[in-house]
N, C-alpha and C positions, 0 to 999 in steps of 0.2 A: 195418244195424243198425238194427233197432223202433225205434221212437222212444216211450217210454213213461211218462205222465208219472201224478202221485196228484194225485188232488182233494182239495183241503184248504180249508178253509173261512175266511170272513173275517168277522171281531168287530169291532161296535164299540163301546171301551174306556166313547164317551163316552153307553151305553145302556146297556149294563153298570153302570154306577156308578150306575145310578139305581135300583139292587136293592142297593144295598150299605148293611148295616143296624152300627149303631157296635155295639161290643163292650162289655165293663163299663168296662172305663178310659178308653173315651171315647176314645180317640186313636188309634182302629184297626178297621179295619171291618172284616166275616163277607160273603163277595159270592157268595151261593150261590143258583141260580135256578135252575128246574123246567123241564120242559119245552117247553111252550111261553112263557118264560121264554126260555129259549137260543132258538130257534126266532126270537124274538120283536128279535134281535142278530147275527143274520143277516145280511153286506151283501150281500144279492142278487144288486144291480148290481155286486159287487166279485170273486161267486162264481170264485177261480183254479180254477187247474191246476198244478202246479209238474213240472220237471222232474226224470225221474231223477235224484238222487246219493246216497256214497256211505253218507251218515244218513237215508235212506229205505230204503237197500236192507235196510242192517242194521235200522233195526224190522220191517222185512218177515220177516227172516228171527228174530224174537223172537215177534216176532206168528207164526207157522208153525211154529213146532223148526227150525229151519236148514232144512226143507225147502221152502222161496222158492227157485224159478227165477223167470226172467224166461219176461214170453211173445213169444211166436213174430210175435207180430202187433203191428200200432199200437193202441193202447192206453190209457185212460183210467181209471185202478182205484182204488173208491175208499175199499179198505183203511182208510187214514189217514186217513178226512177226522172221524171222535169218538175220533181220537191224538191227532191233532198239529194247533194250531190259530194262526192269525195274527189278531193287535187291532192292530186302529189306534187310536193315540190322538194321532190328529191331534185339536188343537184343547184338547191336556190342560196337558203339559208344555209345549209351546209358547206358553204363555200370559204376561203380568204377574201371579205369586202376588203382588201389591201388590190386584190386585182380589180379593174376599171368597171370592166366590163360584168365582173360579178357581181361589185358595186351596185352597179347599175341593174342592173336585174333586181335585185335586191330591192330599192329602190323602190317601182316597177308594183313587186310582188306586193311593197305595207299598202299600197294605193287599196288591196283587195281585200283590206281587215278596216275599209272606210266607213263610215255609214252608207252613201252609198250603197255597199259592195260593187255587185259587177253583174253585166248581164246579158244572160245569153237566151236562145230561141230555139228547142225542142221544136216547135216547128205548130209550136200551138202562139205565135205571139213573142215580142221583146219581153223577160221578168226579168225584177230584178234580185239576184242572191248573197245572201248577209254570211258572213262565215256566223255560222252556229253552232259548236262541238264535236268534243275530238277526246276519244281512250286514249290510255296506254297506250294500246298496242299501234295505231295510229297514230302517238307520236314518235313510239318508238320506228317509225315507218315514213314520217312528216306529209301524212295523209292531212286531213281538215274537214269537217264536213262544210260544208255550204247549204243553208235552205232557202228555198224562196217567200223573199218576201209578201204579207200576204195586205191588205190591201182596205 
C-alpha cells in the first residue's frame, strides 16, 4: 500500500498575535493577515507532512466532490496546505499570566477561538480559519489545528 502524506503548514501563534487588533469592546481582538503576513508566520523549520487518516480523507472527498481516490504510489499531497493549518501555541498558555505581557498575549490568543476565528491569506485570497481539533500528541506540544471555514 502506498505511503500517502499531506503537507500541512505549521504557524507560530506568537508571530500571529503581533497582528492582533483590539475590537471596539477592547476585551477581544481580531486577527487578519494578508498574504505577506501569513507567509511570515509560517514556521519553515517545522514544515510538516501528516500521514493519511480518516479526517484528511474526508476533507479530500469534500474538496473533490467524492471523486477523490488514494494515489497509487508514495506521494505528498499539498491540497490541504491552505485548508488545514497547525498553530504552535508554545510560550503562550504555558506561561504565568501574572506577568502583564504574558496576560495580554493570552488574552489575544483567546480571541483566536472566537466564532469568527482568524483570517489568513495563503495566496488565494483571505479565508477564515476556525479552531478544529487536536490529538493527544498535539496537546502535549501546545499545538492545535485550524480548519478553513466553508461557505
